C-alpha positions in Angstrom: 0.0 0.0 0.0 1.3 3.4 -1.0 1.6 6.0 1.8 0.4 9.5 1.5 3.1 11.8 0.2 3.9 15.2 1.5 2.3 16.7 -1.6 -0.9 14.6 -0.9 -1.1 15.9 2.6 -0.6 19.5 1.5 -3.3 19.1 -1.3 -5.7 17.6 1.3 -5.1 20.6 3.7 -5.7 23.0 0.8 -8.9 21.2 -0.2 -10.4 21.5 3.3 -9.4 25.2 3.4 -10.9 25.7 0.0 -14.3 24.4 1.3 -14.2 27.1 4.0 -13.3 29.8 1.6 -16.0 28.8 -0.9 -18.7 29.1 1.8 -17.3 32.1 3.7 -16.6 34.2 0.5 -19.7 33.1 -1.4 -17.8 31.2 -4.1 -20.8 29.0 -4.7 -19.8 27.9 -8.2 -16.5 26.3 -6.8 -18.2 24.4 -4.0 -19.4 21.4 -6.1 -15.9 21.0 -7.6 -14.4 20.2 -4.2 -16.4 17.0 -3.9 -16.6 13.7 -5.7 -20.0 12.7 -6.9 -21.7 12.4 -3.5 -22.0 14.4 -0.3 -24.6 12.9 2.1 -27.9 13.1 0.4 -26.5 15.4 -2.2 -25.5 13.1 -5.1 -24.0 14.0 -8.5 -23.0 17.4 -9.7 -26.7 18.6 -9.8 -27.2 17.5 -6.2 -24.0 19.3 -5.1 -25.1 22.4 -7.0 -28.4 22.3 -5.2 -26.5 22.2 -1.9 -24.5 25.3 -2.9 -27.7 27.0 -4.0 -29.4 26.2 -0.7 -26.5 27.8 1.2 -26.5 30.8 -1.1 -30.2 31.4 -0.7 -30.0 31.1 3.1 -28.0 34.3 3.2 -25.6 32.6 5.5 -22.7 34.9 6.7 -19.9 32.8 8.1 -16.2 32.7 8.7 -14.9 29.3 9.7 -11.6 27.7 10.3 -10.3 24.2 10.3 -7.3 23.2 12.5 -5.6 20.2 14.1 -5.8 18.2 10.9 -4.9 14.5 11.1 -4.8 12.6 7.8 -4.2 8.9 7.1 -4.5 6.8 4.0 -2.7 5.8 0.9 -2.2 7.3 -2.6 -5.8 7.0 -3.6 -8.0 7.2 -0.5 -7.6 9.1 2.8 -9.5 9.9 6.0 -9.1 13.4 7.6 -10.3 14.6 10.9 -10.1 18.3 11.9 -11.6 20.7 14.4 -13.8 23.5 13.1 -14.5 26.9 14.7 -17.2 28.9 13.0 -18.5 32.5 13.5 -22.0 32.9 12.1 -24.1 36.0 11.8 -23.8 39.7 11.0 -20.8 41.8 12.2 -21.4 42.8 15.8 -23.7 39.8 16.4 -21.5 36.8 15.6 -22.2 33.5 17.3 -19.4 31.0 17.8 -19.8 27.3 17.1 -17.3 24.6 17.4 -17.2 21.0 16.2 -15.2 18.7 13.9 -15.2 17.4 10.4 -14.7 13.7 9.6 -13.9 13.3 5.9 -13.4 10.5 3.5 -11.4 11.6 0.5 -10.6 10.1 -2.9 -7.9 11.0 -5.5 -9.1 10.8 -9.1 -7.2 12.2 -12.1 -4.5 13.5 -9.8 -6.9 15.6 -7.8 -8.2 15.1 -4.2 -11.9 15.5 -3.6 -14.2 15.1 -0.6 -16.2 11.9 -1.0 -18.0 12.0 2.4 -18.1 14.9 4.9 -19.6 14.3 8.3 -19.9 17.6 10.3 -20.2 17.0 14.1 -21.4 20.4 15.4 -21.2 21.2 19.1 -23.5 24.2 19.6 -22.6 26.5 22.4 -24.8 26.4 25.5 -27.7 28.9 25.4 
C-alpha cells in the first residue's frame, strides 16, 4: 500500500481550506468542484449544485476555520479529521460554534476530492 506523500497531505489541507473559503466568501460555483459525486444526500453534480444554491439562498454569513488536521490513507484514499471553529451572523452579532469534520477523500485524475463529509457540530450552551 502506498503511503500519502507530503504533496498529498498539502493538497488535502488546501482542499479542506478551499471548502471554508467557498462558503465564507460566497464562491458557490466552486463548492461542487471540491467533492466527488456524492455528499450525504446530495449526489452527483446537480445535487452538489443544489446544496450550494441552498447555502447561497439562506443568506448565511460565516467565517470558519479548520485546524488540528490529522490525515491517514494511501495514494488513492484518505481519511481526515479536523476541528472546526465557526463564527456565524452579521458583524457585531456573531455567534461562535465549534465542532469537527470527519472526511473521506478520494484521488481521481491526480486531484483530491471530498467523498463524504460528516460535520459534528457542538452548539454552544444557550
